[in-house]
C-alpha positions as CSV (number, residue, x, y, z in Angstrom):
1,X,0.0,0.0,0.0
2,X,2.8,2.4,0.9
3,X,4.5,2.3,-2.5
4,X,1.4,3.4,-4.4
5,X,0.5,6.1,-1.9
6,X,3.8,7.8,-2.6
7,X,2.2,9.3,-5.7
8,X,0.4,11.6,-3.2
9,X,3.6,12.4,-1.3
10,X,2.9,10.2,1.7
11,X,4.8,7.2,3.0
12,X,7.4,6.2,5.5
13,X,10.5,8.2,6.1
14,X,13.8,6.5,5.3
15,X,15.0,4.3,8.3
16,X,18.4,5.1,9.9
17,X,20.4,2.4,11.6
18,X,21.9,3.3,15.1
19,X,25.7,4.0,15.3
20,X,28.1,4.1,18.2
21,X,29.8,7.4,17.3
22,X,28.3,10.8,16.8
23,X,30.4,11.5,13.7
24,X,29.1,8.4,12.1
25,X,25.5,9.5,12.8
26,X,26.3,12.9,11.3
27,X,27.8,11.2,8.3
28,X,24.7,9.0,7.8
29,X,22.4,12.0,8.1
30,X,24.4,14.0,5.6
31,X,24.2,11.1,3.1
32,X,20.4,10.8,3.6
33,X,19.9,14.6,3.1
34,X,22.2,14.6,0.1
35,X,20.2,11.7,-1.5
36,X,16.9,13.5,-0.8
37,X,18.2,16.7,-2.3
38,X,19.3,14.9,-5.5
39,X,15.9,13.3,-6.1
40,X,12.8,15.5,-6.6
41,X,10.1,14.9,-4.1
42,X,6.8,13.6,-5.4
43,X,3.9,16.0,-5.9
44,X,1.5,16.3,-3.0
45,X,-1.4,16.2,-5.4
46,X,-2.7,13.7,-7.9
47,X,-4.9,14.5,-11.0
48,X,-7.5,11.9,-11.8
49,X,-9.4,11.9,-15.1
50,X,-12.7,10.0,-15.0
51,X,-14.4,8.1,-17.8
52,X,-16.1,11.2,-19.1
53,X,-12.8,12.9,-19.6
54,X,-13.3,15.2,-16.6
55,X,-10.3,15.8,-14.3
56,X,-10.1,16.2,-10.6
57,X,-7.2,17.1,-8.3
58,X,-6.8,15.1,-5.0
59,X,-4.4,16.4,-2.4
60,X,-4.3,12.9,-0.8
61,X,-5.9,9.5,-1.3
62,X,-9.7,9.5,-0.7
63,X,-10.4,8.4,2.8
64,X,-14.2,8.6,2.5
65,X,-15.6,7.4,-0.9
66,X,-19.3,6.8,-1.8
67,X,-20.2,4.2,-4.5
68,X,-23.6,4.5,-6.2
69,X,-23.0,1.7,-8.8
70,X,-23.8,-1.7,-7.5
71,X,-20.5,-3.6,-8.3
72,X,-18.2,-0.7,-7.5
73,X,-17.9,-1.1,-3.7
74,X,-16.7,-4.7,-3.8
75,X,-14.1,-3.7,-6.4
76,X,-12.8,-1.0,-4.2
77,X,-12.6,-3.4,-1.3
78,X,-10.5,-5.7,-3.5
79,X,-8.2,-2.8,-4.5
80,X,-7.7,-1.7,-0.9
81,X,-8.0,-5.2,0.7
82,X,-10.2,-3.5,3.2
83,X,-13.7,-2.1,3.6
84,X,-12.2,1.0,5.3
85,X,-12.4,4.1,3.1
86,X,-15.9,3.4,2.0
87,X,-18.4,5.8,3.5
88,X,-21.4,4.8,1.5
89,X,-22.5,2.2,-1.0
90,X,-25.6,0.9,-2.8
91,X,-27.9,-1.2,-0.7
92,X,-27.7,-3.9,-3.4
93,X,-23.9,-4.0,-2.9
94,X,-24.4,-4.6,0.8
95,X,-26.9,-7.4,0.0
96,X,-24.3,-9.1,-2.2
97,X,-21.7,-8.8,0.6
98,X,-24.2,-10.2,3.2
99,X,-25.2,-13.1,1.0
100,X,-21.8,-13.8,-0.4
101,X,-18.4,-14.3,1.2
102,X,-17.2,-10.7,1.3
103,X,-19.3,-9.9,4.3
104,X,-17.5,-12.6,6.4
105,X,-14.1,-11.5,5.2
106,X,-14.7,-7.8,5.8
107,X,-17.5,-7.6,8.5
108,X,-17.1,-3.8,8.8
109,X,-19.2,-3.5,5.7
110,X,-22.3,-3.7,7.9
111,X,-21.5,-0.3,9.3
112,X,-21.3,1.4,5.9
113,X,-24.2,3.7,5.0
114,X,-26.5,2.2,2.4
115,X,-29.3,4.9,2.2
116,X,-27.4,6.8,-0.5
117,X,-29.9,6.1,-3.3
118,X,-33.6,7.0,-3.7
119,X,-35.1,3.6,-3.8
120,X,-33.7,0.9,-6.0
121,X,-31.2,1.8,-8.7
122,X,-28.5,4.4,-8.5
123,X,-30.4,7.7,-8.3
124,X,-28.6,9.7,-5.6
125,X,-29.9,10.7,-2.3
126,X,-28.0,14.0,-2.3
127,X,-28.8,15.0,1.2
128,X,-27.6,11.7,2.7
129,X,-24.4,11.7,0.6
130,X,-23.6,15.3,1.6
131,X,-24.0,14.3,5.3
132,X,-21.3,11.6,4.8
133,X,-18.8,14.3,3.7
134,X,-17.1,12.2,1.0
135,X,-13.8,12.9,-0.6
136,X,-15.0,11.2,-3.8
137,X,-18.3,10.0,-5.2
138,X,-18.5,7.3,-7.9
139,X,-21.5,7.3,-10.2
140,X,-22.3,5.9,-13.6
141,X,-21.5,8.2,-16.5
142,X,-24.6,7.5,-18.4
143,X,-25.2,9.5,-21.6
144,X,-28.2,11.9,-21.1
145,X,-28.3,11.3,-17.3
146,X,-28.1,14.2,-15.0
147,X,-27.2,12.1,-12.0
148,X,-23.6,13.3,-12.0
149,X,-24.4,17.0,-12.6
150,X,-26.9,17.0,-9.8
151,X,-24.3,15.9,-7.4
152,X,-21.6,18.1,-8.9
153,X,-23.7,21.2,-8.2
154,X,-23.1,20.5,-4.5
155,X,-19.3,20.9,-5.0
156,X,-18.6,17.2,-4.6
157,X,-15.9,15.4,-6.7
158,X,-18.0,13.0,-8.7
159,X,-16.1,10.5,-10.7
160,X,-18.0,9.1,-13.7
161,X,-17.8,5.3,-14.5
162,X,-18.7,3.7,-17.7
163,X,-20.3,0.3,-17.9
164,X,-20.6,-2.5,-20.5
165,X,-17.3,-3.7,-21.7
166,X,-14.1,-5.2,-20.4
167,X,-12.3,-2.0,-21.4
168,X,-14.8,0.1,-19.4
169,X,-14.1,-2.1,-16.3
170,X,-10.3,-1.8,-16.7
171,X,-10.7,1.9,-16.9
172,X,-12.7,2.3,-13.7
173,X,-10.5,-0.1,-11.8
174,X,-7.5,2.1,-12.7
175,X,-9.5,5.2,-11.7
176,X,-10.4,3.7,-8.3
177,X,-6.7,2.7,-7.8
178,X,-5.7,6.3,-8.3
179,X,-8.3,7.6,-5.9
180,X,-7.3,5.1,-3.2
181,X,-3.6,5.7,-3.7
182,X,-3.3,2.1,-4.9
183,X,-2.3,2.6,-8.6
184,X,0.1,-0.3,-8.6
185,X,-2.3,-2.8,-7.2
186,X,-5.1,-1.7,-9.5
187,X,-2.8,-2.0,-12.4
188,X,-1.9,-5.6,-11.4
189,X,-5.6,-6.5,-11.2
190,X,-6.2,-5.1,-14.7
191,X,-3.1,-7.0,-16.0
192,X,-4.2,-10.3,-14.4
193,X,-7.7,-10.0,-16.0
194,X,-6.1,-9.2,-19.3
195,X,-3.9,-12.2,-19.1
196,X,-6.8,-14.5,-18.4
197,X,-8.8,-12.9,-21.3
198,X,-5.9,-13.7,-23.7
199,X,-5.8,-17.3,-22.4
200,X,-9.5,-17.7,-23.0
201,X,-9.3,-16.3,-26.5
202,X,-6.4,-18.6,-27.3
203,X,-8.2,-21.7,-26.0
204,X,-11.7,-21.0,-27.4
205,X,-11.8,-18.4,-30.1
206,X,-11.5,-20.8,-33.0
207,X,-14.6,-22.9,-32.0
208,X,-16.9,-22.9,-35.0
209,X,-20.5,-21.6,-34.7
210,X,-21.9,-25.1,-35.2
211,X,-20.1,-26.3,-32.1
212,X,-21.1,-23.4,-29.8
213,X,-23.9,-24.3,-27.4
214,X,-27.0,-22.0,-27.5
215,X,-27.0,-20.1,-24.2
216,X,-29.7,-18.0,-22.5
217,X,-28.8,-15.7,-19.6
218,X,-31.8,-14.8,-17.5
219,X,-31.3,-11.8,-15.3
220,X,-34.8,-12.3,-14.0
221,X,-36.9,-15.4,-14.0
222,X,-39.4,-15.1,-11.2
223,X,-42.0,-12.6,-12.3
224,X,-41.0,-11.9,-15.9
225,X,-38.2,-13.3,-18.0
226,X,-35.4,-10.8,-18.7
227,X,-32.7,-11.9,-21.1
228,X,-29.3,-10.4,-21.8
229,X,-29.0,-9.3,-25.4
230,X,-26.2,-8.0,-27.5
231,X,-23.5,-5.6,-26.2
232,X,-24.1,-6.7,-22.6
233,X,-21.3,-8.1,-20.5
234,X,-23.2,-11.4,-20.3
235,X,-23.2,-11.6,-24.1
236,X,-19.5,-10.9,-24.1
237,X,-18.8,-13.7,-21.5
238,X,-21.0,-16.2,-23.4
239,X,-19.2,-15.6,-26.6
240,X,-15.7,-15.6,-24.9
241,X,-16.4,-18.9,-23.3
242,X,-17.4,-20.5,-26.6
243,X,-21.2,-20.1,-26.6
244,X,-23.8,-18.5,-28.8
245,X,-26.2,-16.1,-27.2
246,X,-29.8,-17.0,-28.2
247,X,-30.9,-13.4,-27.4
248,X,-28.4,-11.8,-29.7
249,X,-31.1,-10.2,-31.8
250,X,-33.0,-8.6,-28.9
251,X,-32.5,-5.3,-27.2
252,X,-29.7,-5.4,-24.6
253,X,-32.0,-6.1,-21.7
254,X,-35.3,-7.5,-23.0
255,X,-38.4,-8.9,-21.3
256,X,-39.2,-12.1,-23.2
257,X,-42.0,-14.6,-23.1
258,X,-41.9,-18.4,-22.5
259,X,-43.0,-18.7,-26.1
260,X,-39.9,-16.9,-27.2
261,X,-37.7,-19.1,-25.0
262,X,-39.3,-22.2,-26.4
263,X,-38.6,-20.9,-29.9
264,X,-35.0,-20.2,-29.0
265,X,-34.8,-23.6,-27.4
266,X,-31.5,-22.9,-25.5
267,X,-29.2,-25.8,-24.7
268,X,-27.8,-24.0,-21.6
269,X,-29.6,-21.5,-19.3
270,X,-27.7,-19.3,-16.8
271,X,-29.7,-17.9,-13.9
272,X,-28.5,-14.6,-12.6
273,X,-28.0,-13.5,-9.0
274,X,-30.4,-10.6,-9.1
275,X,-33.3,-13.1,-8.6
276,X,-34.1,-16.1,-6.4
277,X,-34.9,-18.7,-9.0
278,X,-32.8,-21.9,-8.9
279,X,-32.3,-24.7,-11.4
280,X,-34.8,-26.9,-9.6
281,X,-37.5,-24.4,-10.1
282,X,-37.2,-24.5,-13.9
283,X,-36.7,-28.3,-14.0
284,X,-40.1,-28.6,-12.2
285,X,-41.9,-25.9,-14.2
286,X,-44.4,-27.5,-16.7
287,X,-43.9,-24.6,-19.1
288,X,-40.2,-25.4,-19.5
289,X,-40.4,-29.1,-20.3
290,X,-40.0,-28.5,-24.0
291,X,-36.7,-26.6,-23.6
292,X,-33.6,-28.6,-24.4
293,X,-31.7,-27.2,-21.4
294,X,-34.3,-28.8,-19.1
295,X,-34.3,-32.1,-20.9
296,X,-30.5,-32.3,-20.7
297,X,-30.4,-30.7,-17.2
298,X,-28.1,-27.9,-18.2
299,X,-29.5,-25.0,-16.1
300,X,-27.0,-23.3,-13.7
301,X,-27.2,-20.7,-11.1
302,X,-24.3,-18.3,-11.5
303,X,-21.9,-18.1,-8.6
304,X,-21.8,-15.4,-5.9
305,X,-18.4,-14.6,-4.5
306,X,-16.9,-11.3,-3.6
307,X,-19.6,-10.0,-5.9
308,X,-22.2,-11.5,-8.3
309,X,-20.4,-13.2,-11.2
310,X,-23.0,-12.0,-13.7
311,X,-21.8,-8.4,-14.3
312,X,-18.3,-7.2,-14.7
313,X,-16.3,-7.3,-11.4
314,X,-12.9,-8.0,-9.9
315,X,-13.8,-11.7,-10.2
316,X,-14.7,-11.7,-13.9
317,X,-11.8,-13.9,-14.8
318,X,-13.3,-16.6,-12.7
319,X,-16.7,-16.2,-14.4
320,X,-15.0,-17.0,-17.7
321,X,-13.3,-20.1,-16.4
322,X,-16.5,-21.3,-14.8
323,X,-18.6,-20.8,-17.9
324,X,-16.0,-22.3,-20.3
325,X,-15.9,-25.4,-18.0
326,X,-19.7,-25.8,-18.5
327,X,-19.7,-25.2,-22.3
328,X,-16.4,-26.8,-23.3
329,X,-15.0,-28.9,-20.5
330,X,-12.4,-30.5,-22.7
331,X,-11.0,-27.1,-23.7
332,X,-11.5,-25.0,-20.5
333,X,-8.3,-23.3,-19.5
334,X,-7.4,-24.1,-15.9
335,X,-8.8,-25.8,-12.9
336,X,-11.6,-23.6,-11.4
337,X,-11.1,-24.4,-7.8
338,X,-7.3,-23.8,-7.8
339,X,-7.8,-20.6,-9.8
340,X,-10.4,-19.4,-7.2
341,X,-7.9,-20.0,-4.4
342,X,-5.2,-18.0,-6.3
343,X,-7.5,-15.1,-7.1
344,X,-9.0,-14.9,-3.6
345,X,-5.5,-14.8,-2.1
346,X,-4.6,-11.9,-4.5
347,X,-7.9,-10.0,-4.2
348,X,-8.7,-10.4,-0.5
349,X,-5.7,-12.0,1.2
350,X,-7.9,-15.0,2.0
351,X,-7.3,-18.8,1.6
352,X,-10.5,-20.4,0.5
353,X,-11.7,-23.6,2.1
354,X,-13.5,-26.3,0.2
355,X,-16.7,-25.4,1.9
356,X,-16.4,-21.7,1.0
357,X,-15.7,-22.7,-2.7
358,X,-18.8,-24.9,-2.7
359,X,-20.9,-22.0,-1.3
360,X,-19.7,-19.5,-3.9
361,X,-20.4,-22.0,-6.7
362,X,-23.9,-22.9,-5.4
363,X,-22.7,-26.5,-5.3
364,X,-25.8,-27.8,-3.6
365,X,-28.2,-26.0,-5.9
366,X,-26.2,-26.9,-9.1
367,X,-25.2,-30.4,-8.1
368,X,-27.9,-32.1,-10.1
369,X,-27.1,-30.2,-13.3
370,X,-25.1,-31.9,-16.0
371,X,-21.3,-31.6,-15.7
372,X,-21.3,-29.7,-12.4
373,X,-19.4,-32.4,-10.6
374,X,-16.2,-31.2,-12.4
375,X,-16.3,-28.2,-10.1
376,X,-16.9,-30.0,-6.9
377,X,-14.3,-31.1,-4.3
378,X,-12.8,-34.5,-5.0
């Protein structure tokens, strides 16, 4: 942490070893001062440009940050390896921490303010946010949305984040690293994800369309079916892992009927973590009995780790490995459980137990689905 915080001009002073004689101490001090005089001191301020292209000057790392986007708080926790520094976060972020493993690793999350939005979504509760006295506020930089400008009128530093692509995520990870004084660590996270992305492409990019399973991602399946269409992160992950998105011709987030699903006849169905439906629910639903994914028992609840594995997050590399293992087990790059242990050690400084891995992967709920035994403890 210290080496990256030096960009803000903070960090430990050089250590001096004790000496017996005063002249030796004076000589050592003279050498230190000469060295410091020869090297320019780092600036006391850092300039951060957000994903709108707007720049902000920070005199020191942000000590109180507020995160309106749902996945952002957990990413900041991974960059800092701590929940400290987060003054407020979306209530949905707190729910993911409570239901997943992050709440157990960083129990201080429960004390973080979550009433920073006006109901569901990311519309800002400006009065509450102002009361938190944040050094920085993170909000989606959505075209045509005045959510940022409303907050900026109060004088707050509002850093705009873009959503949708792997490049967008890499950009806001770097931005968070700057704000936290953790540029080096954020850069390593981006590099690790990029390396896994390259590995995935090398292993699976040449799979012909005829051999790509037809995949449906359902963000919602309880009250109305909501599918992930083109230009969504789910679409990107499906294609990267060697699948074909059956909703590729719909709007990005489309409400669809059971008749449309029957017409698509997906071979694999992914159930998102923003809903409560489990594979057993669809296996038992009479309306779904004509779907190939039901007949072949290839419905899977997506994992929930430090954050939900559906949208982009610090754990997206694991999402890709998991999905490739379901779609092309003979070509999937890497053993998922061992990669989870490696990533969790890097992200959170935590050694995962077998029980924790099973919980993240919804082993009990997915156990009866075809091929899921490859992910279970031997």
